[in-house]
C-alpha positions as CSV (number, residue, x, y, z in Angstrom):
1,M,-0.1,-0.1,0.0
2,L,1.2,3.4,-0.9
3,D,2.6,5.4,2.2
4,L,0.7,8.6,2.0
5,K,2.5,10.2,4.8
6,R,5.8,9.7,2.9
7,V,4.4,11.2,-0.3
8,R,2.9,14.2,1.2
9,A,6.1,14.8,3.0
10,D,7.9,14.5,-0.1
11,T,5.8,17.2,-2.2
12,P,6.5,20.5,-1.0
13,G,2.8,21.9,-1.9
14,Y,1.9,19.6,1.0
15,D,4.8,20.0,3.3
16,S,2.8,22.0,5.9
17,D,-1.0,22.4,6.6
18,T,-1.9,25.0,3.9
19,G,-5.4,23.7,3.5
20,L,-4.8,23.0,-0.2
21,V,-6.9,20.5,-1.8
22,F,-5.0,20.0,-5.4
23,L,-7.2,18.4,-8.0
24,D,-5.3,19.3,-11.3
25,S,-2.9,16.7,-12.0
26,A,-4.5,16.1,-15.4
27,G,-3.0,20.1,-16.1
28,S,0.0,20.3,-14.4
29,S,0.7,18.3,-11.4
30,L,2.6,19.1,-8.0
31,P,6.2,17.9,-8.5
32,P,8.0,16.0,-5.6
33,R,10.9,17.8,-3.9
34,V,13.4,15.6,-5.5
35,V,12.3,17.0,-8.9
36,V,12.5,20.5,-7.5
37,D,15.8,20.0,-6.0
38,T,17.2,18.5,-9.0
39,V,16.1,21.4,-11.6
40,V,16.9,24.3,-9.2
41,G,20.3,22.4,-8.2
42,H,21.4,22.3,-11.7
43,L,20.3,25.9,-12.6
44,R,22.7,27.1,-9.7
45,R,25.3,25.0,-11.3
46,E,24.8,26.5,-14.5
47,A,25.1,29.8,-12.8
48,A,28.3,28.9,-11.3
49,I,30.4,27.4,-14.0
50,G,28.2,27.8,-17.4
51,G,25.6,25.9,-19.3
52,Y,28.1,23.7,-21.3
53,R,30.4,22.7,-18.4
54,A,27.4,22.0,-16.3
55,A,25.7,19.8,-18.8
56,S,29.0,17.9,-19.6
57,E,29.0,16.9,-16.0
58,R,25.6,15.3,-16.0
59,L,26.0,13.5,-19.3
60,P,25.5,10.2,-17.8
61,D,22.6,11.5,-15.6
62,L,21.0,12.8,-18.9
63,A,21.4,9.3,-20.6
64,A,19.6,7.8,-17.4
65,V,16.6,9.7,-18.3
66,K,16.0,7.6,-21.1
67,T,16.7,4.3,-19.1
68,A,14.2,5.3,-16.5
69,I,11.6,6.1,-19.3
70,G,12.4,3.0,-20.9
71,E,11.7,0.9,-17.6
72,L,8.6,2.6,-16.8
73,I,7.2,1.8,-20.2
74,N,9.0,-1.4,-21.3
75,A,11.0,0.0,-24.0
76,A,14.7,0.2,-25.0
77,P,16.4,3.6,-24.0
78,G,17.3,4.0,-27.8
79,S,13.7,4.2,-28.6
80,V,13.0,7.1,-26.5
81,A,13.4,10.8,-28.0
82,L,13.0,13.4,-25.5
83,S,11.1,16.8,-26.2
84,D,9.6,19.7,-24.7
85,S,5.9,18.7,-24.7
86,A,3.7,15.9,-25.7
87,T,2.5,18.0,-28.4
88,R,6.0,18.5,-30.1
89,S,6.6,14.6,-29.6
90,W,3.1,13.8,-31.3
91,A,3.9,16.2,-34.1
92,D,7.3,15.1,-34.8
93,F,6.5,11.8,-35.4
94,F,3.1,12.6,-37.2
95,Y,4.8,15.0,-39.7
96,S,7.5,12.3,-40.8
97,V,4.9,9.8,-41.7
98,P,5.0,9.6,-45.4
99,L,1.6,10.8,-46.9
100,A,0.1,11.0,-50.7
101,P,-3.1,12.0,-52.3
102,G,-6.0,9.6,-51.3
103,D,-4.3,8.6,-48.2
104,R,-6.6,8.1,-45.1
105,I,-5.8,9.4,-41.5
106,L,-8.2,8.3,-38.7
107,I,-8.6,9.8,-35.5
108,S,-11.1,9.2,-32.7
109,G,-14.0,11.3,-31.4
110,S,-12.2,12.2,-28.2
111,D,-9.0,13.3,-30.1
112,Y,-7.1,16.4,-28.7
113,A,-7.4,19.6,-30.9
114,S,-3.7,19.8,-31.4
115,N,-3.7,16.5,-33.1
116,A,-6.8,17.0,-35.1
117,I,-5.4,20.4,-36.4
118,A,-2.2,18.9,-37.4
119,A,-4.0,15.8,-39.2
120,L,-6.4,18.4,-41.1
121,Q,-3.5,20.7,-42.1
122,R,-1.6,17.7,-43.5
123,A,-4.3,16.3,-45.2
124,R,-5.2,19.6,-46.8
125,A,-1.5,19.9,-48.0
126,V,-0.9,16.5,-49.6
127,G,-4.8,15.5,-50.6
128,A,-5.2,13.1,-47.9
129,V,-8.6,12.8,-46.0
130,V,-9.3,12.9,-42.1
131,E,-12.0,10.8,-40.9
132,R,-13.3,10.2,-37.4
133,V,-13.7,6.6,-36.0
134,P,-17.1,6.5,-34.3
135,S,-17.7,6.0,-30.6
136,D,-19.7,3.1,-29.2
137,S,-22.6,3.1,-26.8
138,S,-20.3,3.5,-23.6
139,G,-18.5,6.4,-25.3
140,Q,-15.1,4.5,-26.1
141,L,-13.6,4.0,-29.4
142,D,-15.9,1.9,-31.6
143,L,-13.8,-1.2,-32.4
144,D,-16.4,-2.7,-34.7
145,A,-16.7,0.5,-36.7
146,L,-12.9,0.7,-36.7
147,E,-12.7,-2.8,-38.0
148,K,-15.1,-1.8,-41.1
149,M,-13.2,1.3,-41.7
150,V,-9.5,0.2,-42.2
151,D,-8.4,-0.5,-45.6
152,E,-5.0,-0.2,-47.5
153,R,-5.3,3.3,-47.8
154,V,-5.2,4.0,-44.2
155,R,-1.8,5.2,-43.4
156,L,-2.2,6.1,-39.7
157,V,-4.4,6.0,-37.2
158,S,-4.6,8.1,-34.1
159,V,-5.6,6.9,-30.7
160,L,-6.0,8.8,-27.6
161,H,-5.4,6.7,-24.7
162,A,-7.2,9.1,-22.3
163,P,-8.8,12.2,-23.2
164,T,-8.4,15.5,-21.6
165,N,-12.0,16.2,-21.0
166,G,-13.0,13.0,-18.8
167,G,-12.3,9.7,-17.5
168,L,-12.6,7.5,-20.5
169,V,-9.7,5.1,-21.4
170,N,-9.9,4.1,-24.9
171,P,-8.9,0.1,-25.9
172,A,-5.7,1.1,-27.3
173,A,-4.2,-2.4,-27.8
174,E,-7.3,-3.7,-29.5
175,A,-7.5,-0.6,-31.8
176,T,-3.8,-1.2,-32.6
177,A,-4.3,-4.7,-33.6
178,I,-7.0,-3.5,-36.2
179,A,-4.9,-0.9,-37.6
180,H,-2.0,-3.3,-38.1
181,S,-3.8,-5.8,-39.9
182,V,-4.1,-3.5,-43.0
183,G,-0.6,-2.0,-42.4
184,A,-1.4,1.4,-40.9
185,L,0.7,3.0,-38.1
186,V,-0.7,3.8,-34.8
187,L,0.3,7.0,-32.9
188,L,-1.0,6.7,-29.2
189,D,-1.4,10.0,-27.4
190,A,-0.4,8.9,-23.9
191,C,-0.4,12.6,-22.6
192,Q,-3.1,12.0,-19.9
193,S,-2.2,8.2,-19.1
194,A,1.5,7.8,-18.6
195,G,1.9,8.2,-14.9
196,Q,-1.6,7.1,-13.8
197,I,-2.5,4.0,-15.5
198,P,0.0,0.9,-17.2
199,V,1.6,2.0,-20.0
200,D,3.5,-0.9,-21.6
201,V,4.6,-0.4,-25.5
202,A,5.2,-4.2,-25.8
203,E,1.5,-4.8,-24.9
204,L,0.0,-1.9,-26.6
205,D,2.1,-2.8,-29.8
206,V,1.9,0.8,-30.9
207,D,4.3,2.5,-33.3
208,A,4.8,5.6,-31.5
209,L,3.5,7.3,-28.4
210,S,3.7,11.0,-27.0
211,V,3.9,11.8,-23.5
212,T,4.3,15.0,-21.4
213,G,6.2,15.2,-18.2
214,R,4.1,17.9,-16.3
215,K,0.9,16.0,-15.7
216,W,0.6,12.5,-14.0
217,L,4.5,12.0,-14.0
218,R,5.0,15.2,-11.9
219,G,7.8,16.4,-13.9
220,P,8.8,19.8,-14.8
221,R,6.7,21.9,-17.7
222,G,8.7,22.0,-20.9
223,T,9.5,18.2,-20.8
224,G,8.0,15.2,-22.6
225,F,9.3,12.2,-24.7
226,L,8.2,10.5,-28.0
227,Y,8.6,6.5,-28.1
228,V,9.2,5.0,-31.6
229,R,9.1,1.3,-32.3
230,P,13.0,0.6,-32.9
231,E,12.8,-0.9,-36.2
232,L,10.5,2.0,-37.5
233,A,12.7,4.8,-36.0
234,A,15.7,3.6,-38.1
235,T,13.7,3.9,-41.2
236,M,11.9,7.5,-40.6
237,E,13.4,10.8,-41.5
238,P,12.0,13.7,-39.4
239,Q,11.0,16.8,-41.1
240,R,13.4,19.0,-39.2
241,L,17.0,17.9,-38.4
242,D,20.2,19.4,-36.6
243,L,23.8,18.3,-35.7
244,H,22.3,16.1,-32.9
245,S,19.7,14.2,-35.0
246,A,22.1,14.0,-38.1
247,E,25.6,14.0,-38.8
248,W,27.3,16.0,-41.5
249,V,29.5,13.6,-43.4
250,D,30.7,15.6,-46.4
251,G,29.9,18.9,-48.4
252,T,26.9,17.1,-50.0
253,D,25.4,14.5,-47.3
254,F,24.5,13.7,-43.9
255,R,23.9,10.5,-41.7
256,L,20.7,10.3,-39.7
257,A,21.3,9.2,-36.0
258,G,20.5,5.3,-35.8
259,D,17.8,5.4,-33.1
260,A,15.0,7.7,-31.8
261,S,17.4,10.2,-31.2
262,R,16.9,11.4,-34.6
263,F,13.8,13.0,-33.3
264,E,15.8,15.1,-30.9
265,F,17.7,18.6,-31.3
266,W,20.9,19.4,-29.7
267,E,19.6,22.2,-27.9
268,H,17.4,21.8,-24.7
269,D,16.7,22.5,-21.2
270,V,19.1,20.6,-19.3
271,A,17.8,21.1,-15.9
272,A,14.3,20.2,-17.1
273,R,15.2,16.9,-18.4
274,L,17.2,15.9,-15.3
275,G,13.9,17.0,-13.4
276,L,12.0,14.6,-15.8
277,G,14.5,11.9,-15.0
278,A,14.1,12.5,-11.3
279,A,10.1,12.3,-11.6
280,V,10.0,8.9,-13.3
281,R,12.6,7.4,-10.9
282,Y,10.5,8.7,-8.1
283,L,7.4,7.1,-9.5
284,L,9.6,3.5,-9.9
285,E,10.7,4.0,-6.6
286,L,6.9,4.5,-5.2
287,G,5.9,1.4,-7.3
288,P,3.9,2.5,-10.5
289,D,1.2,-0.1,-9.6
290,E,0.5,1.5,-6.1
291,V,0.3,4.9,-7.5
292,Y,-2.1,4.0,-10.2
293,E,-4.1,1.8,-7.6
294,A,-4.2,5.1,-5.5
295,I,-5.1,7.3,-8.2
296,A,-8.0,5.1,-9.4
297,A,-9.3,4.9,-5.7
298,R,-9.5,8.5,-5.3
299,A,-11.2,9.1,-8.8
300,E,-13.6,6.3,-8.1
301,H,-14.4,7.9,-4.5
302,L,-15.4,11.3,-6.3
303,R,-17.5,9.4,-9.1
304,K,-19.4,7.9,-6.4
305,A,-19.8,11.0,-4.3
306,L,-20.5,13.7,-6.9
307,P,-23.6,12.0,-8.3
308,Q,-25.3,12.1,-4.7
309,I,-25.4,16.0,-4.9
310,S,-28.5,17.5,-6.3
311,G,-27.7,19.0,-9.7
312,V,-24.3,17.6,-10.2
313,T,-23.8,15.4,-13.3
314,V,-20.8,13.3,-13.8
315,R,-19.7,13.2,-17.5
316,D,-17.4,10.6,-17.8
317,L,-18.0,8.1,-20.5
318,G,-16.4,4.5,-21.2
319,I,-16.0,1.4,-19.6
320,R,-12.5,1.7,-17.9
321,H,-11.8,5.0,-16.3
322,S,-8.8,7.0,-15.4
323,G,-8.1,9.4,-12.7
324,I,-10.0,12.3,-14.6
325,V,-13.5,13.1,-13.1
326,S,-15.6,15.6,-15.2
327,F,-19.0,17.0,-14.1
328,T,-21.2,20.0,-14.5
329,V,-23.3,21.6,-11.8
330,D,-26.7,22.8,-13.1
331,G,-27.0,26.4,-13.2
332,V,-23.4,27.4,-12.3
333,D,-20.9,27.8,-15.1
334,P,-18.0,25.8,-15.1
335,L,-15.9,28.7,-14.9
336,A,-17.5,29.9,-12.0
337,V,-17.3,26.6,-10.2
338,R,-13.4,26.6,-10.7
339,D,-13.1,30.1,-9.4
340,R,-15.5,29.8,-6.3
341,L,-13.7,26.9,-5.3
342,A,-10.3,28.4,-5.7
343,E,-11.5,31.0,-3.2
344,Q,-11.4,28.0,-0.8
345,D,-8.0,26.9,-2.1
346,I,-9.5,24.1,-4.0
347,T,-7.8,23.6,-7.4
348,V,-9.6,22.0,-10.3
349,T,-9.7,23.2,-13.9
350,V,-12.1,23.5,-16.8
351,S,-11.9,21.6,-20.2
352,H,-13.5,23.5,-22.9
353,A,-15.1,22.3,-25.9
354,S,-12.4,23.8,-28.3
355,S,-9.9,21.1,-26.8
356,T,-12.2,18.1,-27.8
357,L,-14.5,19.7,-30.3
358,L,-16.1,16.5,-31.9
359,D,-17.1,14.7,-28.5
360,M,-18.2,17.9,-26.8
361,T,-20.3,19.1,-29.5
362,E,-21.9,15.7,-29.9
363,R,-23.0,15.8,-26.3
364,G,-23.6,19.5,-26.5
365,L,-21.4,20.5,-23.6
366,A,-19.6,23.7,-24.0
367,S,-17.4,22.8,-21.0
368,V,-17.2,20.5,-18.0
369,V,-15.3,20.9,-14.6
370,R,-12.5,18.5,-14.5
371,A,-11.0,17.1,-11.2
372,S,-7.9,15.0,-11.2
373,P,-6.5,13.9,-7.8
374,H,-3.1,12.3,-7.9
375,C,-1.9,9.8,-5.2
376,F,-0.8,12.7,-2.7
377,V,-4.5,13.8,-2.1
378,G,-6.1,12.4,1.1
379,F,-9.7,11.4,1.2
380,D,-10.6,13.8,3.8
381,E,-9.6,16.3,1.1
382,L,-11.8,14.8,-1.4
383,D,-14.6,15.1,0.9
384,R,-13.8,18.6,1.4
385,F,-14.1,19.0,-2.3
386,V,-17.2,17.4,-2.3
387,A,-18.8,19.4,0.3
388,A,-17.7,22.5,-1.4
389,V,-19.4,21.5,-4.6
390,S,-22.6,20.8,-2.6
391,A,-22.5,24.1,-1.0
392,L,-22.7,25.7,-4.7
């Protein structure tokens, strides 16, 4: 069982009785102390001796960031490329997939706006088409519909593991098997899943996945990573290269890096990447399964308690659920809910239709309140939050 007292002591935001109830780990979570100390410590070292020398001192530690990520997602370190965000990682892979006129790109109904916009832009540029895979009666990706849609013209299927606007978890492994049956690539957006539910690339069998550091992994903002299947990484040419992702071999030629580092640039935030490594190692030290169980228990507590309040509707879809709990309060705008809770030092956020346009439009929702408790939140704090919602 997770040691809540230890986890709270390790979290600067909870190291004293501040009265904070933090329910926005789906946005930007509270980092553990080791992450803060790692980032600040390296910045101080840069200030003392300069960025280049400070980075050189930490080369083994920087390499260990990929090793830790590989352990978490069951991947070889060479199949991981570090970046500044999940969006950057997703786009770097997506824009490197060859597309031609008539090719098909499939997206899910809960796909994130950034992914959909990129798909529409490339389709417009090359003459490809973007099509939505319907949702089933539970709200998750309709596997039967996907199986009927795929053919040899489908080049890529974008699968959202867990959407930003609710607790749905899509059947990613099953969708991947269907896509692979026709030779299509699968790009999994694991931005909202890594760090709160198991993400094993061998079991999921995806071709690529994108992750951010600032959400459930509790790393710094400005960090993320891309996983690319090793044999695929060795054949793809990213749209942008530099002297890290490729080597200039003579006046007329260059050689791409042999692994996923071809998706990286030389310049990066060293302190932030070290912080990301510290966050992943901290999760591994706690025990990922114990953390996942703790998050699930807290989300389930809210899913049971919130519907007991008159006028409150939980909006989560799907069969399997994540740590995100979305809801609305009759007669109270979600922004007003957020702001009135903030006055009591309770932090939630709002997910707008513009982020998940297809799903939210279909359900007639302009916005929802999003509560996302991490493992460091106590059940007494969840009850305080529920009472505050009731008082609205």
